[in-house]
C-alpha positions in Angstrom: 5.5 10.8 10.2 8.3 11.0 7.6 9.8 8.6 5.1 13.1 8.9 3.2 13.7 6.9 0.0 16.6 4.4 0.4 19.3 4.5 -2.2 18.8 0.8 -3.0 15.3 -0.3 -3.8 15.5 -4.0 -3.3 17.8 -7.0 -2.8 17.3 -10.7 -3.8 16.3 -13.2 -1.1 17.0 -16.9 -0.9 14.0 -17.8 -3.1 14.9 -15.4 -5.9 12.2 -12.9 -5.0 13.3 -9.5 -4.1 12.6 -7.6 -0.8 13.1 -4.0 0.0 16.5 -3.0 1.3 15.4 -0.8 4.2 17.9 1.7 5.7 17.8 2.1 9.5 15.7 5.2 9.3 13.2 3.8 6.8 12.9 0.6 8.9 12.2 2.7 12.0 9.5 4.7 10.2 7.9 1.7 8.7 7.7 0.1 12.2 6.1 3.3 13.6 3.6 3.3 10.7 2.6 -0.3 11.4 2.3 0.4 15.2 0.2 3.5 14.7 -2.2 2.2 12.1 -2.5 -1.5 12.7 -1.7 -2.1 16.4 -4.6 -1.4 18.7 -5.3 -2.8 22.2 -8.8 -3.9 21.0 -10.6 -5.3 18.1 -11.0 -2.0 16.3 -7.7 -2.0 14.5 -8.1 -1.7 10.7 -7.4 -4.8 8.7 -7.8 -3.5 5.1 -6.0 -0.3 4.4 -5.5 1.7 1.1 -2.3 3.6 0.5 -2.7 6.6 -1.9 -0.5 9.5 -2.7 -1.6 13.0 -3.8 0.6 12.9 -6.8 2.9 10.4 -8.4 3.5 6.9 -7.1 4.9 7.7 -3.7 2.6 5.3 -1.9 3.9 2.2 -3.5 7.2 1.8 -1.7 5.6 2.8 1.6 2.8 0.3 1.2 5.4 -2.4 0.5 7.5 -1.5 3.4 4.6 -1.5 5.8 3.5 -4.9 4.5 6.9 -6.4 5.0 7.2 -5.1 8.5 3.7 -6.2 9.5 4.3 -9.7 8.1 7.7 -9.9 9.9 5.9 -9.1 13.2 4.2 -12.5 12.9 0.8 -11.2 13.9 -0.9 -12.8 10.9 -0.9 -13.2 7.1 -0.5 -10.0 5.0 -1.5 -9.5 1.4 -0.3 -6.6 -0.7 -2.6 -5.7 -3.5 -1.4 -3.7 -6.5 -4.4 -1.8 -7.5 -2.5 1.0 -9.3 -3.4 -0.6 -12.7 -2.1 2.3 -14.8 1.4 2.2 -13.2 1.8 -1.1 -11.4 5.2 -1.6 -9.7 4.8 -3.7 -6.5 5.7 -6.8 -8.5 9.0 -5.1 -9.5 9.8 -4.2 -5.9 9.3 -7.8 -4.9 10.7 -9.5 -8.0 7.7 -11.5 -9.1 5.6 -11.8 -12.3 3.0 -9.2 -13.0 0.3 -11.7 -13.8 -1.9 -13.5 -12.9 -3.2 -10.8 -10.5 -6.0 -8.4 -9.7 -7.3 -7.9 -13.2 -7.4 -11.7 -13.8 -9.2 -12.2 -10.4 -11.9 -9.7 -11.4 -12.6 -11.2 -14.8 -11.9 -14.9 -14.1 -13.3 -17.5 -11.7 -11.3 -19.3 -9.0 -10.2 -18.8 -5.4 -8.6 -15.5 -4.8 -5.5 -17.1 -3.4 -4.8 -18.7 -6.8 -4.0 -15.2 -8.1 -1.5 -14.3 -5.3 2.2 -15.0 -4.9 3.7 -16.0 -1.6 6.9 -14.0 -0.9 9.9 -15.9 0.6 7.7 -18.6 2.1 6.6 -16.3 4.9 3.5 -14.4 6.0 3.6 -12.0 3.1 1.6 -12.5 -0.2 1.3 -10.2 -3.2 -1.7 -9.9 -5.5 -0.1 -8.2 -8.6 -1.9 -6.0 -11.0 -2.5 -8.8 -13.4 -2.7 -9.2 -17.2 -2.8 -6.1 -19.4 -6.4 -5.1 -19.9 -8.5 -2.0 -20.2 -8.8 -0.9 -16.5 -11.6 1.5 -17.1 -14.8 0.3 -15.4 -13.2 -2.6 -13.5 -13.3 -0.7 -10.2 -17.0 0.0 -10.6 -17.9 -3.7 -10.8 -19.4 -5.7 -8.0 -16.9 -8.3 -8.8 -14.1 -6.1 -7.3 -16.0 -5.6 -4.1 -16.5 -9.4 -3.9 -12.8 -10.1 -4.4 -11.8 -7.5 -1.8 -14.2 -9.3 0.6 -12.5 -12.6 -0.2 -9.1 -11.1 0.5 -10.3 -10.0 3.9 -11.5 -13.5 4.7 -8.4 -15.2 3.4 -5.8 -12.9 5.0 -5.4 -11.2 8.3 -4.3 -7.9 6.8 -4.8 -6.4 3.3 -2.7 -3.5 2.2 -3.8 -1.9 -1.1 -1.6 0.3 -3.2 -4.0 2.7 -5.1 -3.4 5.4 -7.8 -2.9 9.0 -6.7 -6.2 10.5 -5.4 -6.1 13.2 -8.1 -5.7 10.9 -11.1 -9.2 9.3 -11.0 -11.8 7.9 -8.5 -10.1 4.6 -8.0 -8.5 5.5 -4.6 -11.9 6.6 -3.3 -13.7 3.5 -4.6 -11.1 1.3 -3.0 -11.2 3.3 0.2 -14.9 2.7 0.5 -14.2 -1.1 0.4 -11.5 -0.9 3.0 -11.3 0.3 6.6 -9.6 3.5 5.7 -6.8 5.3 3.8 -3.3 6.3 4.5 -2.4 9.4 2.5 1.1 10.0 1.3 2.2 13.6 0.9 5.4 14.5 -0.9 7.6 16.9 1.0 8.6 20.2 -0.8 6.2 19.5 -3.7 2.7 18.9 -2.5 0.8 22.2 -1.9 -1.1 22.6 1.3 -4.3 23.4 -0.6 -3.9 20.3 -2.7 -3.5 18.2 0.4 -6.6 19.8 2.0 -8.7 19.0 -1.2 -7.6 15.4 -1.1 -8.6 15.1 2.5 -12.0 16.6 1.7 -12.5 14.2 -1.3 -12.1 11.2 1.0 -14.2 12.6 3.8 -16.9 13.6 1.3 -17.1 9.9 0.2 -17.3 8.7 3.8 -13.8 7.2 3.6 -11.9 7.2 6.9 -8.5 9.0 6.7 -6.3 6.9 9.0 -3.3 9.2 8.8 -0.9 11.0 6.5 2.8 10.4 5.7 5.3 13.1 4.7 7.5 11.4 2.1 11.0 12.2 1.0 11.6 15.0 3.6 15.0 16.6 3.4 17.0 17.9 6.4 18.6 21.4 6.1 20.6 20.6 9.2 21.9 17.1 10.2 19.1 14.6 10.8 20.7 13.6 14.1 20.0 17.1 15.5 16.3 16.8 14.6 16.1 13.6 16.7 17.4 15.6 19.7 15.0 18.5 19.4 
């Protein structure tokens, strides 16, 4: 599966929040992603999925797009979780405040939904990264696992944007709390050996790899011809 970055990141909606401005191709690819990962003819479809890239922050936009498409299908409530605490950006894509959010939910009491923001009054919610704090050690706490469990009870689907797998162990820890991981690979920059190592890291930690996405692929011949091949 491939994704191409749109020229315009987001546009305002009627409530002042921002939503991604998806080009036709990006919209089609996001729909394919949702159908392949979340739509199963039985009860074994994953409900909590981590999105992680091998390098950079390529997973953020894809996670957000998938969440919007899944919510628009009307199959249930969807919560996006910004767990990339060192470089959070989901709140910027959706035009909401950074806090309260995940960090606050880990260190403070209260229902998990009190830390989320509903987007455009629909089926999509966001749990932003939260107030600035030292992130080291937060993911190793039992409190995080408890909060992820609350999210699974509160929402039909939970999509978690995690840091790149090579940065630290956060993506692996989150993957162990979810139903699996979608790995984002950058076209023309991610080395095959690096991708293989990332796959082995997840498998070694008993984290299910649900699939991989080739992001920002370029077309040396017109894209329309690829579609006819």
